[in-house]
Phi, psi and omega in degrees: 000136177270127183241105178283173178289155178284139181281158177301133177064013178280127179288164178299321178298311182295323178296312180299316181296315181297313182296317179295316178301312183297321181285331175288315180295319181282353180072016169296323170259103190284151176305131180091354182280143180283150180237123177259122180303316182294317179295319178296318179299319179295315180297324182271356183057046180233167170283171182287336186301307180295329177292316178300314180296320179295319179294321178296321179295319178292327177296328179295333178268358178070019176271344176231143176246131177262121182250117181306136179066359180240328182122213182233158175219156176285124184298146171293156181289122179254109185296336176296321178286325176298315180294321178293318178297321178294322178298315179298314181295317181298318182293313184281310185289333175299315178293320179297318181295323175299314179296319179297322179302318183280334184264343189301130175269175177299323179293322178296315179298319178297320179297317178296319179298316179299321180295318179294319178299318179294323178296321177297321179298313181289333173298316179297327179275354184056037176264092186293328179297310179291327177301315180292324177301317179293322177301312180295320181296321180302313182285322178298325180299328178299317179295320180295316180298319181282348183071039184235048184291333175295322175298321180300312182292328176294315179295323181298326183300310180275337186291355181299328178293317178293317182297321180293319178295322177298319179297318180294323181298328181300334184281349180231345188270162172281095185295339178297331178297325179298318179297318179300319179291322176296320180294325178294319177296316181297320180296321178295323178294319179301326181270001181057035182261089186292327178293317180292320182295324177295317180296316180294320180296312182297323176295322180295314181292317184279350180297336183298333182288344176297328184266002187301314183300315181295321179295316179297322181291326182278326183233057184298332182289347182271350189251144175287134182273000000 
């Protein structure tokens, strides 16, 4: 498990929750793996209480399963939940991206451009972790431009299922295609074409299902049957 530093003013609960989420999404904690509260608490240098609370919160999103007398485990990937998370994201973020398109200033466009350029750099270096960070930053910036950060945090809660599938997809997909799709979205924003930006965004989000069969064949043990 990768354990980053604790953020300023971050509570023990929030720290435990963030670290567990990040490791589940990045697949450091693989689908189906058991989770020991005591081992996690030791690794995080925390008491068991914040770890226990974080696991219960994750269980509410169905990304973790609590098994009586046995402990907890990272849930197998349930494509029904991935599709639902994608539906929620597509509905909310599609509207947010339209608003961002109409509100974006020259500075906003420059920020998006810088993120795509940086993503291209990490693609060249084959640094998938940093590549994904840029991917997330590109989409988060849309919420900031539109002034919809509460929507962003709402989408993130359920979006953990979608995010984990996206991480798995990076290992088999043509990641250069993601950059091409980001550039198409950016070009529509530059032209203030909100209808086109919505179409490009929806195509970008739904493209992941094209790779579903190949992902399932390569990682069958990760998926719920």
